Structure formats: C-alpha cells, structure tokens
C-alpha positions as CSV (number, residue, x, y, z in Angstrom):
1,M,10.9,-28.5,16.0
2,T,12.0,-28.8,12.2
3,A,14.0,-31.6,10.4
4,F,17.2,-29.8,10.8
5,E,16.9,-29.7,14.6
6,T,17.5,-32.1,17.4
7,P,16.0,-32.1,20.9
8,G,19.8,-31.5,22.4
9,D,20.3,-28.5,20.2
10,S,22.1,-25.7,22.2
11,P,20.5,-22.2,21.6
12,R,23.6,-21.4,19.7
13,V,23.4,-24.4,17.5
14,Q,19.6,-23.8,16.5
15,P,19.9,-20.3,14.7
16,R,22.8,-21.8,12.5
17,R,20.8,-25.3,11.8
18,R,18.1,-22.9,11.0
19,A,20.3,-20.7,8.6
20,D,21.5,-23.9,7.2
21,A,18.1,-25.1,6.6
22,E,17.2,-21.7,4.8
23,R,20.3,-21.9,2.8
24,S,19.3,-25.5,1.7
25,R,15.6,-24.5,1.0
26,A,16.8,-21.8,-1.1
27,A,19.1,-24.1,-3.3
28,V,16.4,-26.2,-3.8
29,L,14.2,-23.8,-5.3
30,G,16.5,-22.1,-7.3
31,A,17.5,-25.1,-9.0
32,A,13.5,-26.2,-9.2
33,V,13.1,-22.6,-10.9
34,R,15.9,-23.6,-13.5
35,L,15.1,-27.0,-14.0
36,L,11.8,-26.6,-14.5
37,A,12.0,-23.9,-17.1
38,E,13.6,-26.7,-19.2
39,R,11.6,-29.8,-18.0
40,P,8.3,-28.7,-16.9
41,D,7.5,-32.6,-15.7
42,A,10.6,-33.0,-13.9
43,G,10.1,-35.0,-10.7
44,M,11.5,-34.4,-7.3
45,A,14.2,-36.8,-7.7
46,A,15.6,-34.7,-10.8
47,I,15.1,-31.6,-9.1
48,A,17.0,-33.2,-5.9
49,A,19.5,-34.1,-8.1
50,A,19.8,-30.5,-9.7
51,A,20.2,-29.0,-6.2
52,D,22.9,-31.4,-5.2
53,V,20.9,-32.7,-2.4
54,T,18.9,-35.7,-1.5
55,R,15.6,-36.5,-2.4
56,Q,14.5,-36.7,1.3
57,T,16.0,-33.1,1.9
58,V,13.6,-31.8,-0.9
59,Y,10.7,-33.2,0.7
60,A,11.7,-31.8,4.4
61,H,11.1,-28.5,2.8
62,F,8.6,-29.0,0.3
63,G,6.2,-31.9,1.3
64,T,4.9,-32.4,-2.1
65,R,5.6,-31.4,-5.5
66,E,2.5,-29.3,-5.6
67,A,4.1,-27.1,-2.6
68,L,7.0,-27.0,-4.5
69,L,5.2,-25.7,-7.7
70,D,3.6,-23.1,-5.5
71,A,7.0,-22.0,-4.1
72,V,8.4,-21.8,-7.7
73,A,5.3,-19.9,-8.7
74,D,5.9,-17.4,-5.8
75,R,9.4,-16.8,-6.7
76,I,8.3,-16.3,-10.5
77,T,5.7,-13.7,-9.3
78,D,8.4,-11.6,-7.4
79,Q,10.4,-11.6,-10.4
80,A,7.5,-10.2,-12.4
81,M,6.5,-7.7,-9.9
82,A,10.0,-6.4,-9.8
83,A,9.9,-6.2,-13.7
84,M,6.8,-4.3,-13.7
85,D,7.9,-1.9,-11.2
86,E,11.0,-1.1,-13.5
87,A,8.7,-0.9,-16.6
88,E,6.3,1.3,-15.0
89,E,9.0,4.0,-14.0
90,K,10.0,4.0,-17.6
91,N,6.4,4.2,-19.3
92,G,4.9,7.6,-19.1
93,S,1.2,6.7,-20.3
94,A,-1.3,4.4,-18.3
95,L,-1.7,2.5,-21.7
96,D,1.9,1.7,-22.1
97,S,2.3,0.5,-18.7
98,L,-0.6,-1.7,-18.7
99,L,0.5,-3.3,-22.0
100,G,3.8,-3.6,-20.6
101,L,2.5,-5.8,-17.6
102,Q,0.7,-7.8,-19.9
103,D,4.0,-8.4,-21.7
104,I,5.9,-9.3,-18.9
105,G,3.5,-11.9,-17.7
106,W,3.5,-13.2,-21.0
107,R,7.2,-13.5,-21.2
108,L,7.5,-15.1,-17.8
109,F,4.8,-17.6,-18.7
110,E,6.4,-18.5,-22.1
111,R,10.1,-19.0,-20.1
112,N,7.8,-20.9,-17.4
113,P,5.6,-23.3,-18.9
114,V,5.5,-25.4,-15.7
115,L,2.7,-22.3,-14.6
116,L,0.5,-24.3,-16.8
117,Q,0.2,-27.1,-14.1
118,L,-0.9,-24.6,-11.2
119,G,-4.3,-24.6,-10.0
120,S,-5.1,-28.3,-10.0
121,T,-5.9,-28.3,-6.3
122,R,-8.4,-26.1,-4.4
123,A,-5.3,-24.8,-2.1
124,S,-3.1,-24.2,-5.2
125,A,-5.9,-22.4,-6.6
126,D,-6.2,-20.4,-3.4
127,A,-2.4,-19.6,-3.8
128,D,-3.0,-18.4,-7.1
129,L,-5.6,-16.1,-6.5
130,A,-3.7,-14.5,-3.6
131,R,-0.6,-14.2,-6.0
132,H,-2.7,-12.1,-8.4
133,E,-3.7,-9.6,-5.7
134,P,-0.7,-7.2,-6.0
135,V,-1.2,-7.6,-9.8
136,A,-4.9,-6.6,-9.6
137,A,-3.8,-3.8,-7.2
138,R,-1.5,-2.5,-9.9
139,L,-4.0,-2.9,-12.7
140,T,-6.7,-0.9,-10.7
141,R,-4.2,1.9,-10.3
142,L,-3.4,2.2,-13.9
143,I,-7.2,1.9,-15.1
144,E,-7.9,4.9,-12.7
145,K,-4.8,6.9,-14.1
146,G,-5.8,6.3,-17.9
147,Q,-9.3,7.2,-16.9
148,A,-8.1,10.3,-15.5
149,S,-6.0,11.3,-18.2
150,G,-8.7,10.6,-21.1
151,E,-6.7,7.4,-22.1
152,F,-9.4,5.1,-21.3
153,D,-13.4,5.1,-21.4
154,P,-14.2,7.0,-18.3
155,A,-17.4,5.8,-18.4
156,P,-17.3,2.2,-16.8
157,P,-16.2,1.6,-13.1
158,A,-12.6,1.0,-12.9
159,T,-13.6,-2.3,-10.8
160,W,-15.6,-3.4,-13.7
161,L,-12.6,-2.7,-16.4
162,V,-10.1,-4.5,-13.9
163,A,-12.4,-7.4,-13.4
164,A,-13.0,-7.8,-17.4
165,V,-9.2,-7.3,-18.3
166,T,-8.3,-10.2,-15.7
167,A,-10.9,-12.2,-17.1
168,L,-9.3,-11.7,-20.7
169,G,-6.2,-12.9,-19.3
170,H,-7.3,-16.0,-18.0
171,A,-9.3,-16.9,-21.1
172,A,-6.1,-16.5,-22.9
173,G,-4.2,-18.7,-20.3
174,D,-7.1,-21.1,-21.0
175,E,-6.4,-21.1,-24.3
176,V,-3.0,-22.0,-24.1
177,R,-3.4,-24.6,-21.4
178,A,-5.7,-26.3,-23.8
179,D,-3.4,-25.9,-26.5
180,R,-5.7,-24.1,-28.8
181,M,-3.4,-21.4,-29.0
182,S,0.4,-20.5,-28.8
183,V,1.7,-18.1,-26.1
184,E,2.4,-15.6,-28.8
185,E,-1.1,-15.9,-30.5
186,A,-3.0,-15.6,-27.0
187,A,-0.7,-12.6,-26.2
188,T,-1.3,-10.8,-29.6
189,W,-5.2,-11.6,-29.3
190,L,-5.4,-10.6,-25.4
191,R,-3.4,-6.9,-26.4
192,T,-6.2,-6.5,-29.1
193,A,-9.2,-7.2,-26.9
194,T,-8.0,-5.2,-23.9
195,L,-7.5,-2.1,-26.3
196,A,-11.0,-2.7,-27.5
197,L,-12.2,-2.6,-24.3
198,L,-10.7,0.2,-22.5
199,R,-11.0,2.4,-25.5
200,S,-14.6,2.0,-26.3
201,G,-17.4,4.2,-25.5
C-alpha cells in the first residue's frame, strides 16, 4: 500500500490513484531537475514549492534528498544517452563519435552542477556505477570500431582502453569537484589525454 492508497480503495480507484501518484512524482522530479540546475544546494522544501506540492508529498516519493538526487541523475543520464544516440548517427568515424560522447557528458555536467554531489554514500556510488554501464558498453563498441578501422592503436585490448578512458574521465571529474579545474579546462585536458592514449603505439 502506498501513501496514495487506503485500505478501502476499490479496484477501479486504485489504478487512478496510482496514475495520480505517478504524475505527482513526475512533477516533483521535473521541478527538481530544473531547480537544481540553477540552485544545486536547493532543499526539499524549495523543490516542493517549485513543484507546487507539499514537502510531505516530495518525501512520499523520495524518502531522502539523496534518493531524489539519484532520480535526478537517472533522468539526466537518460537525456545523455538520447543525445549520444543522435550524435552517433551523425558522426561517421569512431573518433568523432567518442569525442562527441565526451562533449555531451561535459555539457550536461556543466548544466547540472548538482551531479558534483553524487557518490557521497555507498548506495549512491553503486547507483552511479550502474548508470555508467550503458556508457561503458557504448565506449567499448566505439573503441573496437576504431581499432578495426585503424583509427585507434590496435595493440592494447579494447577492454583496457575502455578502462583507461573511463579512469581519465573520472580523474577529470575529480579535478572539477576539488575546484582545481573548471569544467572547460577538465574537458580540454580529457580530450587531449584521450587522443594521446588511443592514438599511441
């Protein structure tokens, strides 16, 4: 039973209540994505106001701010994957597609600074790892394509190159989190390091 159902609900009422709950959750999530892009430190009360619901409603859908941040990150990841699908269709070479993938990630990162707050708990870190899985699969495909076409060094195992490129991306993100680099600087150096890695040999 959810916060939007009561023991006496009829079978006809329950689906309507569930639909209402889904719309309410979507409204809260949409408001959170918009508000946190402008105010990364916005609290649950501010998000509730932006969604035009009570704070109790926000907590009914997302028990903690950490849970809401994870849902926001999932929404942003979905947007990134859709943008990557579109970019990959336009780019013919593996290199252009891979660099485009990085650029899309950095643009979303820059527009959504709240992503810097992720990974503060084990559960959040595990969720972040799961979000990276489809990106890693795409990266593997592009690197294998680039090795087959001669764009990338064919000697290293593709799995090793994927791990190395991913580690470079995490290092760049860590520099931004530590305020040692701007997003633009980190993106530039990640691109340079990626090119050096893939084209070496």
